[in-house]
C-alpha positions in Angstrom: 0.6 -9.6 -17.6 -3.0 -10.0 -16.1 -3.7 -9.5 -13.0 -1.1 -8.8 -9.5 -1.8 -9.2 -6.5 -0.5 -6.7 -4.2 0.6 -6.9 -0.6 0.1 -3.6 1.6 1.0 -2.8 5.5 2.3 1.0 7.0 3.6 0.8 10.4 3.8 3.7 12.7 5.0 3.7 16.6 3.6 6.1 18.9 0.8 6.6 16.3 1.3 9.4 15.9 4.9 7.9 15.4 7.8 7.5 13.4 6.2 4.5 10.1 7.2 2.9 7.2 5.1 0.7 4.7 5.7 -2.4 3.0 5.0 -3.8 -0.1 4.7 -6.8 -1.7 3.8 -7.6 -5.0 3.1 -11.4 -6.7 1.3 -13.0 -9.4 -2.1 -14.0 -9.7 -0.4 -17.1 -9.0 0.9 -16.0 -5.7 4.4 -16.2 -6.8 6.8 -13.5 -5.1 7.8 -10.7 -8.3 9.2 -8.1 -5.5 8.6 -6.7 -2.8 9.1 -3.4 -1.0 10.0 -0.7 2.0 10.1 2.7 3.1 10.6 5.1 6.1 8.5 7.9 6.1 8.2 10.1 8.2 8.8 10.7 12.1 4.7 12.0 12.6 2.4 9.8 11.0 -0.7 7.4 12.1 -0.9 4.0 11.9 -4.5 5.1 9.4 -2.0 7.5 7.4 0.4 4.7 7.6 -1.9 2.1 5.4 -3.2 4.4 2.8 0.6 5.5 1.7 1.2 1.8 1.7 -1.5 2.0 -1.2 -0.4 5.3 -2.3 3.9 3.7 -2.5 2.2 0.4 -4.1 0.5 2.1 -7.1 3.2 4.9 -7.7 5.7 2.4 -7.7 3.6 -0.2 -10.5 4.4 2.7 -12.6 7.7 3.4 -11.9 8.5 -0.4 -12.9 6.8 -1.8 -15.3 5.3 2.0 -16.9 1.8 3.5 -18.0 1.0 0.9 -20.8 0.8 -2.1 -18.4 -0.7 -0.5 -16.0 -3.6 0.2 -17.9 -3.6 -3.0 -18.9 -3.5 -4.5 -16.1 -5.9 -5.7 -13.3 -4.4 -5.1 -9.8 -5.6 -6.8 -6.1 -4.5 -4.5 -2.9 -4.9 -6.2 -0.2 -4.7 -5.5 3.6 -5.4 -6.2 6.8 -6.1 -3.0 7.3 -10.0 -2.5 7.8 -10.5 1.1 8.0 -8.2 1.3 4.9 -10.0 -1.1 3.2 -14.0 -0.2 4.1 -13.6 3.3 3.3 -11.9 2.5 -0.4 -14.7 0.2 -0.9 -17.2 2.9 0.7 -18.2 1.1 3.4 -17.1 3.4 5.9 -16.9 7.7 5.8 -13.1 9.4 5.8 -14.5 11.8 8.1 -10.7 12.9 8.8 -9.1 15.8 6.6 -5.9 14.1 6.8 -7.1 10.6 4.9 -9.5 12.4 2.8 -6.0 13.6 1.8 -4.8 10.4 0.9 -7.8 8.9 -0.3 -8.1 10.7 -3.5 -4.7 10.9 -3.6 -5.8 7.1 -4.1 -8.5 7.3 -6.1 -6.9 9.1 -8.8 -4.2 7.3 -9.1 -6.6 4.2 -10.2 -7.3 5.8 -12.9 -3.9 4.7 -14.5 -4.6 0.9 -14.2 -7.4 -0.7 -15.7 -8.9 -2.4 -12.6 -8.5 -2.2 -8.2 -9.7 -3.9 -6.2 -9.3 -3.4 -2.2 -9.5 -6.5 -0.1 -9.2 -7.2 3.7 -6.8 -10.3 4.6 -5.5 -11.4 8.0 -2.8 -10.5 9.4 -1.7 -13.6 9.1 -1.6 -13.3 5.6 -0.2 -10.3 5.1 3.2 -11.1 7.4 5.6 -10.4 4.5 4.3 -6.4 4.3 3.9 -6.6 7.7 7.7 -7.8 8.2 8.9 -4.9 5.8 6.9 -2.1 7.2 8.5 -3.0 10.7 12.1 -3.8 8.7 12.0 -0.5 7.2 11.2 1.8 10.6 13.3 -0.5 12.9 16.6 -0.1 10.7 15.2 4.1 10.2 15.4 4.7 6.8 15.0 4.1 3.1 15.7 0.6 2.7 15.0 1.1 -1.1 14.2 3.8 -3.2 10.8 4.5 -5.2 12.2 5.3 -7.8 
């Protein structure tokens, strides 16, 4: 495994409100490996849900494939959230304290991987992750557990 592309999306109804994440793992050819979704709870903003989706994805990768493979794999996180990607790339400041904590969680998770890139994509290229997040939100329960 040389490179894994992970599509992430967070959804929130009410902003803040009930929130969920959707995550899709693909190989470097774009072929589906696994997909997951999880209901997060009742009081998160959309931006918090977007961050939680990345955290979920990185933790899920380590849980499934192990730390050894993580150290030898390049990860490309793709999201349609401009704020998330530009903050993770250092192009936007992280001003909100609740987002700062999530930013730090991602930063700390990064050390377990060979390389992580963050890439903003259009919504139409993130439809599956979006569908999964909204499905978990609509069902108001975890469709697949983290571990």
